[in-house]
C-alpha angles and dihedrals in degrees: 000000000000111000089047090059091045094050091047090049092051095050092047092045092052091049092050092047091052099044107013088235142080105062103111093020092064104022097058096054090042092055090047100042103032104026099035098236120164107249094246093052092044089054095047095044092046094049096051091043089051092051092058102042096038089056088064090051092046091053091050092049089048089054088051091053094245099126132095096199099187093053090050091051095048091052089048090056088066101031101049098062095039092049088061089054088054090049092053091052093046091049091052091065106106125205090273090058098050091102090057090049091050091052090047090055090046093053091048090051092055092049090046093049092053091046090049091052092049090050092052092064097040122090125221120253116266100289118241121213107247094353103220107212119235126210088261091053091051093050090048091049093052093047092048089049094050094048099049096031088067091051091050094050090049101044108006087234122120107030086124107016102051097035092046091052092047093051089048090054101041111028132056099238130138117246090253093054091046089058094047096044090046092053093050093049092044093052092051093044093048091051088058096045092039093055088052093052091046091054090051091051094245097131129093099210094189093055092043093053093054092045089055092053087067104028099055096060088038095056092045090052093045093048090053092048093047090082091060112024120087105220110182093112090048090051094051091050091048091051092056091045089056093049092047091048089052091050089052094051093045089053092220116185112282091008093151092052092047091052093046093049092045092051091049091051091047091052090048091050092048090051093050093047093047091049092051092048091051093048090052093051095051097062089043092055092046090052092050 
């Protein structure tokens, strides 16, 4: 499998560039469910892959002026050391505990999906020009980093979802700067956690290389489009994908039926929305 990894990487990269989120949340379950990776290897491969391709997105957002560097570094002060604790715990899972690891990732995906949905309908604080951080802001940033850095090191999920939600709730940044700051912090954090997983032998370098062939151009394209594309509908769909992925990994009763019904409803909603959009455009074109 080569082109499948590359196509997956491109789609994930574009989504991350657009929203700042979705890398680990989608890549890890894809590697487990569709490519048959053991959970520990899926987490390690995804984290090191995310470190590399998110660095390209972070540089692009920095060039666009979408990054609050000091906030990213204060969060990193808490997230980097705790992510290594998560890596150590994840690496201690033996072959007999892979099922428990898979369920842990599934539960995290459901929580992340709900958090992502909540974030979609919240609005940032009134943005402040420059936003000079106070001592309280620095403490909050370190605590946020420590809490979610541990989760990222353990499961690879949340480097965008949880940190993006926290920044939305606690700091007066525009949505665009939240995406850029989140990408910078995520890339730095994932380099630390990815190095830990690499040392523990939890990374499939062949798969990671082919993922990068697609994800690097994808994240650069998505970062460029993020200044023009409205993405609320994309975020809602992504939230439900996370929750359904979590249900699949948790192997809840009737999981297959739940996923099938949810997909059918999603297709129906998409059809109705597309029809309404088309009907609105026709009168507008006639009037023009």
